MARTORZA-189851 format. One record per residue (C-alpha): x, y, z. Coordinates in Angstrom, 2 decimals. Example, Ala and Ser with C-alpha at 12.3 -4.5 7.8 and 13.67 -1.06 7.14 Angstrom:
! residues 2
c1; c2; c3
12.30; -4.50; 7.80 $
13.67; -1.06; 7.14 $
***
This chain:
! residues 318
c1; c2; c3
18.11; -1.74; -66.25 $
17.82; 0.81; -69.09 $
19.57; -0.07; -72.29 $
21.60; 2.49; -74.23 $
23.01; 2.54; -77.71 $
26.65; 3.38; -78.30 $
27.57; 7.07; -78.46 $
27.08; 8.16; -82.03 $
28.27; 10.89; -84.32 $
25.19; 12.93; -83.46 $
26.42; 16.16; -81.94 $
24.59; 18.55; -79.71 $
25.46; 21.32; -82.17 $
24.48; 19.27; -85.24 $
24.09; 21.38; -88.36 $
21.05; 20.82; -90.50 $
21.63; 18.06; -93.06 $
19.65; 16.85; -96.05 $
16.67; 14.82; -94.85 $
16.46; 16.48; -91.44 $
13.18; 18.15; -90.54 $
14.23; 21.74; -90.19 $
12.91; 25.31; -90.21 $
9.27; 24.66; -89.32 $
10.20; 23.01; -86.04 $
9.59; 19.44; -84.91 $
5.86; 19.72; -84.19 $
5.11; 21.27; -87.57 $
7.13; 18.53; -89.25 $
5.42; 15.73; -87.31 $
1.95; 17.15; -87.86 $
2.37; 16.49; -91.58 $
2.80; 12.73; -91.09 $
0.98; 11.82; -87.86 $
-2.61; 10.79; -88.69 $
-4.03; 11.85; -85.31 $
-4.07; 15.12; -83.39 $
-2.13; 15.91; -80.23 $
-4.25; 16.50; -77.14 $
-2.05; 19.54; -76.45 $
0.88; 21.09; -78.33 $
3.19; 24.01; -77.61 $
3.90; 25.40; -81.06 $
1.31; 28.17; -80.64 $
2.39; 29.12; -77.13 $
5.54; 31.08; -78.04 $
7.84; 28.80; -76.05 $
11.59; 29.24; -76.32 $
14.14; 26.42; -76.12 $
11.72; 23.54; -76.35 $
8.56; 22.25; -77.98 $
6.23; 19.63; -76.54 $
3.19; 17.58; -77.50 $
0.94; 15.35; -75.42 $
-0.82; 12.50; -77.21 $
-3.65; 10.70; -75.43 $
-5.23; 7.45; -76.61 $
-3.21; 7.51; -79.84 $
-4.68; 4.76; -82.06 $
-2.67; 1.85; -83.49 $
-0.29; 3.23; -86.10 $
3.03; 2.89; -87.87 $
5.10; 6.06; -88.06 $
8.43; 6.64; -89.76 $
9.04; 10.35; -89.08 $
12.00; 12.21; -90.59 $
15.11; 12.82; -88.55 $
14.67; 15.96; -86.47 $
17.18; 18.67; -85.62 $
16.05; 18.63; -81.97 $
16.94; 16.26; -79.14 $
13.77; 14.30; -78.32 $
12.66; 13.00; -74.91 $
9.70; 10.61; -74.88 $
7.73; 9.74; -71.74 $
5.62; 6.57; -71.98 $
2.69; 7.52; -69.73 $
0.60; 4.53; -70.78 $
2.36; 2.11; -73.14 $
0.39; 0.32; -75.90 $
-0.37; -3.37; -75.95 $
2.38; -4.04; -78.50 $
5.28; -1.85; -79.63 $
8.16; -2.00; -82.09 $
10.61; 0.87; -81.74 $
13.72; 1.25; -83.87 $
16.17; 4.14; -83.88 $
19.91; 4.61; -83.80 $
21.26; 1.74; -81.68 $
17.87; 0.93; -80.09 $
15.69; -2.04; -81.06 $
12.65; -2.54; -78.84 $
10.02; -5.17; -79.56 $
8.01; -5.06; -76.32 $
6.32; -2.11; -74.61 $
8.38; -0.42; -71.87 $
7.00; 0.01; -68.34 $
4.71; 2.97; -67.71 $
6.73; 6.03; -66.75 $
9.85; 5.01; -68.67 $
11.73; 7.47; -70.89 $
13.49; 7.22; -74.23 $
15.99; 9.67; -75.74 $
16.11; 9.98; -79.53 $
19.18; 12.05; -80.57 $
18.90; 14.84; -83.09 $
19.43; 13.53; -86.59 $
18.17; 10.02; -85.80 $
15.31; 8.65; -87.91 $
12.95; 6.41; -85.97 $
10.32; 3.76; -86.66 $
7.33; 3.49; -84.31 $
4.80; 0.68; -84.74 $
2.19; -0.16; -82.11 $
-1.21; -1.66; -81.50 $
-3.64; -0.62; -78.80 $
-4.15; 2.82; -77.29 $
-1.01; 4.82; -76.47 $
-0.52; 7.81; -74.11 $
2.84; 9.55; -74.46 $
4.58; 12.91; -74.11 $
7.18; 14.20; -76.59 $
9.56; 16.99; -75.60 $
11.97; 18.50; -78.11 $
15.01; 20.46; -76.89 $
16.85; 22.89; -79.14 $
20.45; 21.67; -79.58 $
21.73; 25.24; -79.18 $
20.14; 25.44; -75.72 $
21.62; 22.07; -74.71 $
25.00; 23.22; -75.99 $
24.82; 26.47; -74.01 $
23.94; 24.66; -70.78 $
26.73; 22.16; -71.41 $
29.25; 24.99; -71.68 $
27.92; 27.17; -68.85 $
26.98; 24.57; -66.25 $
29.40; 21.75; -66.99 $
32.45; 23.42; -68.61 $
32.05; 21.17; -71.65 $
32.98; 21.82; -75.25 $
29.60; 21.32; -76.97 $
31.26; 20.42; -80.27 $
32.79; 17.36; -78.60 $
29.71; 16.16; -76.73 $
27.27; 13.66; -78.18 $
23.78; 12.64; -77.17 $
23.48; 8.83; -77.34 $
20.28; 6.92; -78.04 $
18.77; 5.77; -74.74 $
15.78; 3.57; -74.00 $
13.77; 2.28; -71.05 $
15.08; 4.86; -68.57 $
13.59; 4.87; -65.07 $
14.68; 8.26; -63.74 $
12.26; 9.88; -61.25 $
13.87; 13.34; -61.38 $
13.84; 13.50; -65.17 $
10.28; 12.14; -65.18 $
9.24; 14.86; -62.72 $
10.81; 17.56; -64.92 $
9.00; 16.19; -67.96 $
5.82; 16.09; -65.88 $
6.24; 19.80; -65.14 $
6.38; 20.47; -68.89 $
3.26; 18.33; -69.33 $
1.45; 20.32; -66.62 $
2.42; 23.62; -68.22 $
1.30; 22.31; -71.60 $
-2.03; 21.10; -70.22 $
-2.56; 24.51; -68.59 $
-2.18; 26.17; -71.99 $
1.17; 27.74; -71.17 $
-0.18; 29.57; -68.12 $
3.34; 30.35; -66.91 $
4.22; 32.00; -70.21 $
7.45; 32.05; -72.15 $
9.55; 32.50; -69.01 $
8.27; 29.24; -67.50 $
9.10; 27.40; -70.72 $
12.63; 28.83; -70.75 $
13.17; 27.71; -67.18 $
11.85; 24.20; -67.84 $
14.02; 23.91; -70.96 $
17.11; 24.70; -68.90 $
16.17; 22.14; -66.24 $
15.63; 19.44; -68.84 $
18.94; 20.25; -70.54 $
20.74; 19.83; -67.20 $
19.07; 16.44; -66.64 $
19.96; 15.31; -70.16 $
23.61; 16.30; -69.83 $
23.92; 14.67; -66.41 $
22.47; 11.53; -67.91 $
25.02; 11.57; -70.72 $
27.98; 12.22; -68.41 $
27.11; 9.95; -65.48 $
29.03; 8.54; -63.79 $
32.03; 10.26; -65.34 $
31.32; 13.82; -64.19 $
28.92; 15.91; -62.22 $
28.07; 19.55; -62.55 $
30.15; 22.18; -60.84 $
29.57; 22.86; -57.17 $
26.42; 24.55; -55.93 $
25.83; 28.15; -56.84 $
25.70; 30.85; -54.23 $
22.95; 33.44; -54.07 $
22.90; 36.62; -56.07 $
24.73; 39.54; -54.43 $
22.23; 42.01; -52.98 $
23.17; 44.74; -55.44 $
22.54; 42.48; -58.42 $
19.34; 41.12; -56.91 $
18.05; 44.68; -56.45 $
18.90; 45.46; -60.07 $
17.01; 42.39; -61.28 $
13.99; 43.14; -59.09 $
13.89; 46.72; -60.39 $
14.15; 45.44; -63.95 $
11.26; 43.02; -63.37 $
9.06; 45.76; -61.90 $
9.80; 48.04; -64.87 $
9.06; 45.33; -67.44 $
6.18; 43.36; -65.93 $
3.82; 44.35; -68.74 $
6.40; 43.42; -71.40 $
7.24; 39.96; -70.05 $
10.93; 39.83; -69.04 $
12.73; 36.75; -70.33 $
15.20; 34.57; -68.46 $
18.06; 35.75; -70.67 $
17.20; 39.42; -70.11 $
17.13; 39.03; -66.33 $
20.35; 37.01; -66.39 $
22.01; 39.78; -68.41 $
21.01; 42.33; -65.76 $
22.52; 40.04; -63.09 $
25.62; 39.52; -65.26 $
25.50; 35.71; -64.98 $
24.44; 32.92; -67.33 $
20.71; 32.04; -67.52 $
21.41; 28.64; -65.93 $
23.26; 30.09; -62.91 $
20.86; 33.02; -62.65 $
17.82; 30.76; -62.26 $
19.49; 28.78; -59.46 $
20.92; 31.83; -57.65 $
17.68; 33.81; -57.95 $
15.67; 30.98; -56.40 $
18.15; 30.76; -53.51 $
17.85; 34.51; -52.95 $
14.06; 34.84; -53.22 $
12.69; 31.36; -52.57 $
10.95; 31.33; -55.96 $
12.00; 30.40; -59.50 $
12.15; 33.50; -61.75 $
8.91; 32.74; -63.60 $
6.97; 32.20; -60.37 $
8.39; 35.41; -58.92 $
7.28; 37.36; -62.01 $
3.77; 35.88; -61.76 $
3.59; 36.79; -58.06 $
4.62; 40.38; -58.78 $
2.04; 40.62; -61.57 $
-0.64; 39.44; -59.19 $
0.42; 42.07; -56.63 $
0.25; 44.78; -59.29 $
-3.17; 43.57; -60.38 $
-4.39; 43.55; -56.78 $
-3.30; 47.17; -56.35 $
-5.01; 48.18; -59.61 $
-8.22; 46.47; -58.57 $
-8.20; 48.39; -55.28 $
-7.31; 51.79; -56.73 $
-8.53; 51.91; -60.35 $
-12.26; 51.31; -60.20 $
-12.83; 52.27; -63.84 $
-10.58; 49.50; -65.21 $
-12.24; 46.37; -66.57 $
-10.75; 43.02; -65.55 $
-9.29; 42.68; -69.04 $
-7.56; 46.07; -68.67 $
-6.19; 45.11; -65.26 $
-4.86; 41.87; -66.72 $
-3.11; 43.72; -69.55 $
-1.62; 46.37; -67.25 $
-0.26; 43.68; -64.95 $
1.36; 41.83; -67.85 $
-0.95; 38.84; -68.21 $
-1.55; 37.66; -71.76 $
-5.30; 37.30; -71.25 $
-8.00; 37.57; -68.62 $
-8.33; 33.81; -68.06 $
-4.64; 33.43; -67.15 $
-4.91; 36.48; -64.92 $
-7.91; 35.02; -63.07 $
-6.24; 31.59; -62.77 $
-3.05; 32.91; -61.18 $
-4.83; 35.53; -59.06 $
-7.12; 32.97; -57.43 $
-4.22; 30.52; -57.00 $
-2.08; 33.07; -55.14 $
-4.62; 35.32; -53.42 $
-7.25; 32.66; -52.76 $
-10.20; 34.57; -54.23 $
-11.20; 35.74; -57.69 $
-10.16; 39.24; -58.88 $
-13.75; 40.45; -58.61 $
-13.76; 39.79; -54.86 $
-11.06; 42.37; -54.19 $
-12.28; 45.05; -56.60 $
-13.19; 48.41; -55.05 $
-16.91; 48.83; -54.26 $
-17.02; 51.62; -56.83 $
-17.37; 49.10; -59.64 $
-19.07; 45.73; -59.87 $
-16.94; 43.06; -61.63 $
***
């Protein structure tokens, strides 16, 4: 059974206090004190709502990082041989099982000491995002909700959501800022459900978007494919919260918003390849809204089944 510390004074909407790692963000703060490099990190990917870092084969170390202003989720992919973990209400002196999760609340200093190689994933959620989801999806007053310290959690759904962040991180942010926004919302929902269970559940299931609003969103996406529409922008067009928009949009289209946007970009690129023989692949990628040619080629082959060069008009050789 997972163990959990008592609910603390740490609030979802905690203001920055002396001693908290602040403006640079959690990854920038940790990079100053961690003596080894992350295998992958999100702070150069332009993500919104969360940051993440994957550490592989981290060598034996003792870390006493500053308290962070973000809520931290830690996935123990491969625990070390020995581990001492101390943070607000949690005292662990043995490694947890592989796949277990810990929650370190914002504002909680922590001590990590281990021997042996260590594979782990850190995800940092912005308290303002968690607070917004708490208000919109659960009718909670964020100022009265606290995130407790939790340890040794065995939660397959939360682990799967963290795994999706890990996959996006490993792919170099292939889904872009929109994918990160969507994943941040999903993780916030899981975190709040974890805090509230078994006292409350979220409100009943959302319906689908009305056809008129769906058409407006689809038109907005088509007009802004090259600019990269964000979750909040699309939700504003639909006149619902980002959390409810993501759920309703998927029910209406069968795809999450970020996957729908990628699919539409691929369709635009396919049309350009078939009609604009003078465009280079890099120009097609830019016109379709992809950040670079490698991401364009990755998503094009994944969806269409062949590389962009295979569908180019005969007038130009890729």
